[in-house]
C-alpha positions as CSV (number, residue, x, y, z in Angstrom):
1,M,-11.1,1.4,17.3
2,I,-13.4,3.7,19.0
3,Y,-14.3,7.1,18.5
4,G,-15.8,9.7,21.5
5,D,-18.1,10.3,23.4
6,P,-21.7,8.2,23.9
7,I,-23.8,9.0,20.6
8,I,-26.1,11.2,20.6
9,L,-28.5,9.8,17.3
10,G,-32.0,11.5,18.4
11,G,-35.1,9.8,19.8
12,G,-35.3,6.7,16.3
13,G,-39.4,8.4,15.2
14,S,-38.9,6.7,12.4
15,G,-37.6,3.2,13.0
16,G,-33.8,4.8,13.1
17,P,-31.1,4.0,15.3
18,T,-32.3,6.0,18.5
19,A,-29.6,7.9,21.7
20,Q,-29.0,3.8,23.4
21,D,-27.5,2.0,19.6
22,A,-24.2,1.8,18.7
23,I,-23.0,2.3,15.3
24,L,-20.3,1.0,13.6
25,L,-18.9,2.1,10.0
26,A,-17.3,-0.4,8.4
27,T,-14.3,0.9,5.5
28,V,-14.1,-1.3,2.8
29,P,-13.1,-1.3,-1.7
30,A,-15.7,0.0,-3.1
31,G,-18.2,-2.4,-5.4
32,S,-17.6,-4.7,-1.4
33,T,-20.8,-5.7,0.4
34,V,-20.7,-6.3,3.7
35,T,-22.1,-7.8,7.1
36,A,-21.9,-8.3,10.5
37,T,-22.1,-11.8,12.0
38,K,-22.0,-13.1,15.8
39,S,-23.3,-16.2,17.3
40,G,-25.0,-17.6,14.1
41,V,-27.0,-13.6,14.4
42,T,-26.2,-11.5,11.2
43,V,-26.4,-7.5,10.7
44,T,-26.8,-5.8,7.1
45,P,-25.6,-1.8,6.6
46,T,-28.0,0.0,7.5
47,L,-26.8,2.6,4.9
48,W,-24.1,3.1,2.5
49,V,-21.6,6.8,3.2
50,S,-19.3,7.7,0.1
51,A,-15.4,7.3,1.1
52,A,-13.1,11.0,0.4
53,D,-11.2,8.1,-2.3
54,S,-13.4,7.1,-4.7
55,S,-11.9,2.9,-4.6
56,L,-13.2,2.8,-0.6
57,E,-17.2,2.8,0.4
58,A,-18.0,3.6,4.3
59,A,-20.3,0.5,5.3
60,L,-22.8,2.3,9.0
61,F,-24.5,-0.9,10.8
62,V,-26.3,-0.5,14.3
63,F,-26.5,-2.4,17.2
64,A,-29.2,-2.4,19.9
65,P,-28.2,-2.8,23.3
66,A,-29.2,-6.0,23.4
67,Q,-26.3,-7.0,20.4
68,F,-23.4,-5.7,23.0
69,D,-21.2,-7.3,24.2
70,S,-17.8,-6.8,26.2
71,V,-16.6,-11.1,25.9
72,N,-18.3,-11.8,21.9
73,P,-16.9,-9.8,19.4
74,W,-18.6,-9.2,16.4
75,T,-17.4,-10.4,13.3
76,I,-17.2,-7.5,10.1
77,T,-17.1,-9.7,7.0
78,A,-16.8,-8.1,3.3
79,T,-16.8,-10.1,-0.2
80,A,-15.8,-8.1,-3.3
81,G,-15.6,-11.8,-6.5
82,T,-13.5,-13.8,-5.3
83,S,-11.9,-11.4,-2.9
84,T,-13.0,-11.7,1.4
85,A,-11.0,-10.7,4.4
86,S,-13.1,-10.1,8.0
87,T,-12.0,-8.3,10.1
88,T,-13.7,-8.2,14.6
89,V,-14.7,-5.4,16.6
90,L,-16.3,-6.1,20.4
91,I,-19.6,-4.0,20.8
92,T,-19.7,-2.7,24.3
93,T,-22.1,0.3,23.7
94,N,-23.2,3.4,23.1
95,K,-20.8,4.4,20.7
96,E,-19.5,4.6,17.3
97,Y,-16.3,1.7,16.3
98,A,-15.0,2.3,13.4
99,V,-13.0,-0.7,11.3
100,A,-11.1,-1.0,7.7
101,I,-11.0,-4.1,6.4
102,S,-8.9,-4.5,3.3
103,Y,-8.3,-7.8,0.5
104,H,-4.7,-6.9,0.1
105,V,-2.8,-7.7,4.1
106,P,-3.8,-9.9,6.8
107,P,-5.6,-8.5,9.4
108,E,-2.9,-8.1,11.7
109,Y,-1.2,-5.3,9.6
110,Q,-3.5,-1.9,8.5
111,E,-2.8,-0.8,4.7
112,V,-1.7,2.4,4.2
113,E,-1.7,4.9,1.5
114,Y,2.2,4.6,0.6
115,I,5.1,4.3,2.8
116,E,7.3,7.2,2.9
117,T,11.7,7.4,3.0
118,T,13.1,9.7,4.8
119,G,16.3,8.6,2.6
120,T,17.8,5.7,5.1
121,Q,14.6,3.2,4.7
122,W,14.2,0.8,1.8
123,I,13.4,-2.7,0.9
124,N,15.4,-5.7,-0.5
125,T,13.2,-7.8,-2.4
126,G,15.0,-10.3,-2.4
127,I,14.5,-10.7,-6.6
128,S,17.6,-10.6,-9.3
129,A,18.2,-8.7,-11.7
130,N,19.3,-10.8,-14.0
131,T,15.6,-12.2,-13.3
132,A,14.1,-13.3,-16.8
133,N,11.1,-11.1,-18.4
134,L,11.4,-9.1,-15.7
135,R,9.2,-6.6,-15.2
136,T,8.0,-4.1,-12.2
137,I,5.6,-1.8,-12.2
138,S,5.1,1.1,-9.1
139,T,3.1,4.4,-8.4
140,V,5.9,6.3,-7.1
141,L,5.6,10.3,-5.0
142,V,9.3,12.2,-5.3
143,T,9.6,14.2,-2.5
144,S,12.9,16.0,-3.6
145,V,16.1,14.9,-4.5
146,S,18.9,16.0,-2.6
147,V,22.2,14.6,-4.6
148,A,24.0,16.6,-8.1
149,D,23.8,13.2,-9.6
150,G,20.3,12.5,-8.7
151,D,18.5,9.9,-5.8
152,S,17.8,6.1,-7.2
153,I,14.0,5.3,-6.3
154,W,14.9,1.9,-6.9
155,S,17.9,-0.3,-8.7
156,G,19.4,-3.4,-9.3
157,S,23.4,-2.2,-9.2
158,W,25.0,0.9,-9.0
159,D,26.6,-0.1,-11.7
160,V,25.2,1.8,-15.0
161,S,25.7,-1.6,-17.2
162,G,23.3,-2.8,-14.3
163,Y,19.4,-1.9,-13.6
164,L,18.9,1.4,-12.6
165,L,16.3,4.1,-12.0
166,N,16.9,7.5,-10.8
167,V,15.8,10.8,-11.2
168,N,17.1,14.6,-11.0
169,A,16.9,18.3,-9.9
170,S,14.7,19.3,-12.7
171,G,12.5,15.9,-12.6
172,E,14.5,14.2,-15.0
173,L,13.9,10.4,-14.6
174,G,16.3,8.6,-16.0
175,W,16.5,4.5,-16.6
176,H,19.2,2.5,-16.7
177,S,19.3,-1.0,-18.5
178,G,22.0,-3.3,-19.9
179,G,24.2,0.0,-20.0
180,K,22.1,1.8,-21.9
181,K,19.4,4.4,-20.6
182,V,16.5,6.6,-21.4
183,T,14.9,8.8,-19.7
184,A,11.4,10.4,-19.2
185,N,10.0,14.5,-17.2
186,I,7.9,13.8,-14.1
187,T,7.0,16.6,-11.5
188,L,8.3,16.0,-8.2
189,N,6.0,16.1,-5.2
190,N,3.4,14.6,-7.6
191,W,2.1,10.8,-7.4
192,F,3.5,9.2,-11.0
193,S,3.0,5.2,-12.1
194,V,6.2,3.8,-13.5
195,E,6.9,0.5,-15.0
196,T,10.5,-1.0,-16.1
197,T,11.2,-3.7,-18.2
198,K,14.8,-4.6,-19.3
199,Q,14.0,-3.3,-22.5
200,N,11.5,-0.4,-21.5
201,L,10.4,2.3,-19.6
202,V,6.5,3.4,-19.2
203,V,5.1,6.5,-16.9
204,D,2.1,7.0,-16.7
205,G,1.5,5.5,-19.8
206,T,3.8,6.4,-22.6
207,S,6.5,4.4,-23.0
208,Y,10.0,5.0,-23.7
209,A,12.5,2.1,-24.9
210,L,15.9,1.5,-24.8
211,A,18.7,1.4,-28.1
212,S,19.1,-2.8,-27.2
213,P,20.0,-2.6,-24.2
214,S,22.8,-6.0,-23.8
215,G,24.5,-4.9,-19.7
216,S,24.3,-8.0,-16.6
217,D,23.2,-7.8,-13.9
218,S,23.2,-10.3,-11.0
219,N,22.9,-8.3,-7.5
220,T,20.0,-7.6,-5.7
221,I,16.8,-5.3,-7.2
222,V,16.3,-2.8,-3.9
223,L,13.3,-0.4,-3.1
224,I,14.4,2.9,-2.1
225,A,18.0,3.0,-2.9
226,W,20.9,2.6,-4.8
227,C,21.8,-0.7,-4.3
228,S,21.6,-3.2,-1.9
229,S,25.0,-3.2,-0.2
230,G,23.2,0.3,0.6
231,A,27.2,1.3,-0.2
232,R,27.1,3.7,-2.7
233,G,25.1,7.7,-3.4
234,G,22.2,8.9,-2.5
235,R,18.9,7.2,-2.4
236,A,15.1,9.1,-3.0
237,R,13.5,11.0,-0.8
238,A,9.9,10.1,-2.5
239,R,6.7,7.6,-1.1
240,Y,5.2,4.1,-2.4
241,K,2.2,2.8,-3.1
242,A,1.2,-0.7,-4.2
243,T,4.7,-2.2,-6.3
244,M,4.4,-5.6,-8.4
245,M,7.1,-7.3,-9.8
246,Y,6.0,-10.0,-12.8
247,S,9.1,-12.6,-15.0
248,G,6.9,-12.1,-17.9
249,T,3.4,-13.3,-16.4
250,T,4.3,-15.0,-13.3
251,L,3.2,-12.8,-10.7
252,L,6.8,-12.6,-8.3
253,R,6.3,-9.9,-5.7
254,E,2.3,-7.9,-5.1
255,F,3.9,-5.8,-2.8
256,Y,1.5,-3.1,0.1
257,P,2.4,-0.5,2.0
258,C,1.1,-0.7,5.3
259,Y,2.3,-1.5,9.0
260,R,2.3,-4.8,12.0
261,K,-0.4,-3.2,13.6
262,S,1.4,-5.0,17.1
263,D,4.4,-2.9,17.5
264,S,4.0,-0.1,14.1
265,V,6.4,-1.2,12.2
266,A,6.3,-0.4,8.3
267,G,7.0,-1.8,5.5
268,F,5.0,-4.2,1.8
269,W,3.5,-6.9,2.8
270,D,3.5,-9.4,-0.1
271,K,0.7,-11.0,-1.0
272,A,1.5,-13.6,-3.7
273,N,4.2,-15.2,-0.8
274,E,2.3,-13.8,2.7
275,V,5.7,-12.5,4.0
276,F,6.2,-8.9,5.6
277,Y,9.1,-7.2,4.1
278,T,10.0,-4.1,6.8
279,N,13.6,-1.8,6.5
280,A,16.9,-2.9,5.5
281,G,18.0,0.4,6.0
282,T,17.8,2.7,9.0
283,G,15.7,4.4,10.5
284,T,12.2,4.3,10.4
285,F,9.8,4.4,7.4
286,V,7.4,7.5,8.2
287,V,3.6,6.0,7.1
288,G,-0.2,7.3,5.3
289,P,-2.9,7.2,5.9
290,D,-5.0,4.2,6.9
291,L,-6.9,2.2,3.7
């Protein structure tokens, strides 16, 4: 992305950037190291800038006019531990440039803070509710509840003998599993973390155990809807951040909210299987700010 007119950076009398230079701000996960490379030349950040989100940092690069190139892009690479990701940008003139690098999604996708349903968008995970030792972990914000018996956040089945997580207008979160139910309280329009297993509900670190669930459900787990057929009930007006699904300790889905840059279609990138999951309902997801 290119922002604004040519920048005025001052005279550069102390060795700093001049008005003829270009600057690039690369936003990366906190704790990363970053380099810019092209044709065997490596440039390192001139300084680091704090980001509003404490999980991110921004590295500022300065490029002199001799480094401008309208054909060959610079490769910006971020590394943290064993995670490496990169993107490219053409530095063509003395303007300000910005890129964002994520370890979660490929370069052709843009990770966002969340995706939001307006009530008719949902994701089919392809995971059976009967999966052994199934565990789902999400960060969610419910914006509103519009039906008397509560909007669903995710579900394996609309049958209460199956697996269903829903919330009512008073902020009571209900986890149905194997014919049993346990409840916890949330605050609408506030983010909360939620983990579900067939025996347990955990909300913001507090655990709520179910009493001997025994029902069975072979339907597919869907996010943000009552059931995979979409045949019954309301659906959550909710925002979703990352969502993980496990069978015991085996990671089945590692979902990150994003959109495809080529056409702006939003959904979840599954890093575990390198698959992009898009809306299985109608309408389009609302996307949060870019990360």
